C-alpha positions in Angstrom: 85.2 102.0 4.4 84.8 106.0 4.9 88.1 107.6 5.5 88.1 109.8 9.0 88.8 113.2 8.5 88.6 114.9 12.0 86.5 118.1 12.5 88.6 121.2 13.0 87.7 121.5 16.6 91.0 122.3 18.2 90.9 124.1 21.7 91.9 127.3 20.3 88.4 128.0 18.6 86.5 127.4 21.9 85.1 130.3 23.7 83.9 130.0 27.4 80.3 131.7 27.7 80.8 135.1 29.4 78.1 134.3 31.7 80.1 130.9 32.9 79.1 129.2 34.7 75.7 129.0 33.6 74.2 126.8 36.1 74.8 126.5 39.7 74.2 123.5 42.0 71.0 123.1 43.5 70.0 121.3 46.9 70.7 117.6 45.7 71.1 114.4 47.5 75.2 114.4 47.8 76.1 118.0 48.2 77.0 121.0 46.0 77.2 119.6 42.7 75.2 119.6 39.1 76.0 117.5 35.8 75.5 115.7 32.6 73.6 118.0 30.8 71.4 116.8 28.1 70.2 119.3 25.9 66.9 119.8 23.4 67.0 122.5 20.8 63.9 125.2 20.2 61.9 123.5 17.5 62.7 120.1 18.6 59.8 120.0 21.5 58.7 123.5 21.5 60.0 127.3 21.1 62.7 127.1 24.3 65.7 125.3 24.9 65.4 122.4 27.3 68.3 121.1 29.7 68.0 117.9 31.7 70.6 117.2 34.4 71.3 115.7 37.5 72.7 115.1 41.0 70.8 112.6 42.9 67.6 114.3 41.5 66.7 114.8 37.8 66.3 118.4 37.0 64.7 120.1 34.1 65.6 123.6 33.1 64.1 125.9 30.3 65.8 128.7 28.4 65.1 131.2 25.8 68.6 131.9 24.7 70.3 128.8 25.9 72.5 130.9 28.3 69.9 132.1 31.1 67.9 128.8 32.9 65.1 128.4 34.9 64.5 125.3 36.9 61.0 124.0 36.1 60.9 120.3 37.5 63.2 118.9 40.4 62.2 114.9 40.4 63.8 114.4 44.0 63.1 110.8 44.7 64.7 109.3 41.6 68.4 108.6 43.0 70.0 108.7 39.9 73.2 109.8 38.3 74.1 110.6 34.3 71.4 110.1 32.0 70.6 110.0 28.1 67.8 111.7 26.6 66.5 110.3 22.9 63.4 109.9 21.4 62.2 107.1 18.5 59.9 109.7 16.7 56.6 109.1 19.0 58.2 109.8 22.5 60.8 110.8 24.7 63.2 108.3 26.5 65.4 108.9 29.0 68.2 106.5 30.1 69.4 106.7 33.7 72.3 105.9 35.7 70.5 104.3 39.1 71.9 104.1 42.1 71.0 100.8 44.1 73.4 98.3 45.7 74.8 97.8 42.5 75.0 101.0 40.0 72.5 99.9 36.8 71.1 101.6 34.0 67.1 102.1 33.6 64.8 103.7 31.0 61.7 105.8 31.7 59.7 107.4 28.8 57.5 110.5 28.7 55.2 112.3 25.9 55.5 115.7 27.4 59.1 115.8 29.1 57.3 116.4 32.1 55.2 113.0 33.1 57.4 110.1 32.8 57.0 106.3 33.2 58.3 103.9 35.9 61.5 103.2 35.5 62.4 99.4 33.9 66.1 98.1 34.1 67.9 97.6 31.0 71.6 96.8 31.9 73.4 95.6 35.1 76.8 94.9 35.7 78.1 91.2 34.7 81.1 90.9 32.9 84.5 91.1 35.1 85.7 94.4 33.6 82.1 95.9 34.6 82.7 94.9 38.2 86.3 96.1 38.6 86.8 98.7 41.4 84.2 99.9 44.0 81.2 100.8 43.9 80.5 97.7 41.3 78.4 99.7 38.4 77.6 100.3 34.8 76.7 103.9 34.2 76.9 107.1 31.9 74.4 105.5 29.2 74.6 107.1 25.6 72.0 106.0 22.8 72.2 106.2 19.5 69.9 104.7 16.6 72.0 102.9 14.0 71.3 103.2 10.0 69.6 99.8 10.3 66.9 100.8 12.7 68.6 99.0 15.8 69.7 101.0 18.7 72.9 100.9 20.3 73.6 101.7 24.0 77.1 103.0 25.2 77.7 102.7 28.7 80.7 102.8 31.2 81.6 99.8 33.3 84.2 99.4 35.9 85.5 102.0 38.2 89.0 104.0 39.3 89.1 105.6 42.4 90.0 109.3 42.6 91.6 109.4 46.2 92.0 113.1 46.2 88.3 113.6 45.6 86.9 111.0 47.7 84.6 108.9 44.8 85.1 106.8 41.7 84.8 107.6 38.2 84.3 105.2 34.9 87.4 103.2 33.6 86.2 101.4 30.4 83.3 102.1 27.8 81.5 99.3 26.0 77.8 98.9 24.3 74.8 96.5 23.9 72.2 96.6 21.1 68.6 96.2 20.6 66.0 96.1 17.8 63.7 98.0 20.4 64.7 101.1 22.2 63.5 99.8 25.4 65.2 96.3 24.9 66.2 94.0 25.6 69.8 94.9 24.9 72.5 92.5 24.0 75.9 93.4 25.3 79.3 93.1 23.6 81.3 91.2 25.8 84.6 93.3 25.6 85.2 97.0 26.2 85.9 99.2 23.1 87.6 101.6 25.0 90.0 101.2 28.0 92.6 103.6 29.7 95.3 104.2 27.2 99.2 105.1 28.1 99.4 106.0 24.9 96.8 108.9 25.4 97.8 110.5 28.2 94.3 112.4 28.4 92.7 108.8 29.0 95.7 107.1 30.8 93.5 106.7 34.0 90.2 106.1 32.8 87.8 106.5 29.8 85.0 108.8 31.9 82.0 108.9 29.8 81.1 109.0 26.1 78.7 110.7 24.0 78.5 109.8 20.2 76.9 111.7 17.4 76.4 111.5 13.7 79.0 113.3 11.6 78.6 113.1 7.7 78.5 109.2 7.0 81.0 108.6 10.1 80.4 109.1 14.1 82.2 111.6 16.5 82.3 111.0 19.9 83.1 113.4 23.0 84.5 111.8 26.2 85.8 113.2 29.5 88.8 111.4 29.7 90.7 110.8 33.2 94.6 111.2 33.9 96.9 112.3 36.4 98.7 115.3 36.2 102.3 116.0 37.1 101.6 116.3 40.5 99.5 113.5 40.9 96.3 115.4 41.1 93.2 113.6 39.4 92.5 115.6 36.0 89.6 115.0 33.3 89.3 116.8 29.8 87.2 116.7 27.2 88.2 115.0 24.1 87.2 114.2 20.3 87.1 110.6 18.5 86.0 109.6 15.3 84.7 106.4 13.9 83.6 104.9 10.8 81.2 102.1 12.7 80.9 103.4 15.5 82.9 100.6 17.5 86.6 101.3 16.5 87.7 104.6 17.3 90.5 107.0 16.5 91.8 109.9 18.9 91.9 113.2 17.2 95.9 114.8 16.9 94.7 117.8 18.6 93.0 116.5 22.0 92.0 117.3 24.3 89.7 120.3 23.3 88.3 121.8 26.8 90.6 121.2 29.8 90.8 122.3 33.5 91.5 125.9 33.6 93.5 125.7 37.2 91.2 128.3 38.6 87.7 129.2 39.1 84.8 127.1 38.2 86.5 124.7 36.5 89.6 124.6 37.9 90.4 120.9 38.6 88.3 118.6 36.6 85.8 118.7 33.5 83.0 116.3 33.2 80.4 115.2 30.9 78.4 117.2 28.3 76.3 117.4 25.2 77.0 119.1 22.0 74.4 121.0 20.0 74.8 123.0 16.5 72.3 125.9 16.7 72.4 129.1 14.8 75.8 128.7 12.7 77.5 127.6 16.4 78.6 124.8 18.2 77.1 124.7 21.8 79.3 122.1 24.3 77.6 122.3 27.5 79.6 120.3 30.3 80.0 120.4 34.1 83.3 120.9 35.6 85.1 120.9 39.1 86.2 123.8 41.0 88.4 121.6 43.6 89.1 118.0 44.5 87.9 116.4 47.7 85.6 119.5 48.7 84.8 120.7 45.5 81.7 122.2 43.9 80.6 121.1 40.4 78.6 123.6 38.0 77.6 123.4 34.3 78.8 125.9 31.8 79.1 126.2 28.1 81.8 127.0 25.4 81.0 127.9 21.9 82.6 128.2 18.6 81.6 129.6 15.2 81.1 126.3 12.8 80.2 126.5 9.1 81.7 122.3 8.6 79.3 119.4 8.8 76.8 119.6 11.5 77.4 117.0 14.3 73.8 115.5 14.9 71.6 113.3 17.4 71.1 109.8 16.2 67.4 109.9 16.8 63.9 110.4 15.3 61.8 113.6 16.4 58.3 113.4 16.8 56.2 115.0 14.1 55.6 118.5 14.6 51.9 118.2 15.3 52.3 116.0 18.1 55.2 118.1 19.6 53.8 120.5 22.7 54.6 124.0 22.2 55.6 126.4 24.7 
């Protein structure tokens, strides 16, 4: 067994970009919000940064520096929530939270990050814990490739209600596995993370989870849900580590990114992507500036980093097959 040694990612080392928030909400399906960024670095597809996010639509932004972003595609008819972008070495693969009568997870593929296949459903709510709360949903996919070549799909099931916001958020985290990235996926019957009174920052709900390789272990970032001393809904980003990606330990310094009490992340900090580039960790996430009538933006916190690089658990396409911009 590999001893878990947490990276030194204490909150004091993270600095907000001076330009925050870096992406403002667009005209979406349900109001003024934009969130759940997924980032492709220069050299992984072409010479630009790419960022996919959602709010009813799927949005595709590009950047020359990771700070100033330009919208290049708006997939207005997708009606989706949180996404997870990966690749199997031959194509790009996007797992989406799909809104319907019951919220489910589907998958689309692309050769060029522009044209996407029709969606195929891969997960629906089945177990009792997935059907807790209202509305009934499985959501917030995160797909990683395991060392033996299998694929693991982390996802959220069940919901808790944020009364002061007027919507639901994820309660539990589970996973499903497949030998093929497109499925079929076979679920673990019980969640691996649930609300936990021992950890105040995820005592109300787990929020979403993103998993990365870190040395020979796994590191994850989650936006756990909790109620503050005045009973208001809150969410903050925390660090977990695991030897096997199933049993997780919380970092002793959690959480690392909290609501600020003012400005663009006054109330709640939500879902994320973590990338290492040019000697820095770049933590992209969306946050909410108020509760019931809040607006959600995407921002980024960075820190210098010379330790092991958190890495995406995917196989990039060969350089000759990438489309250079």
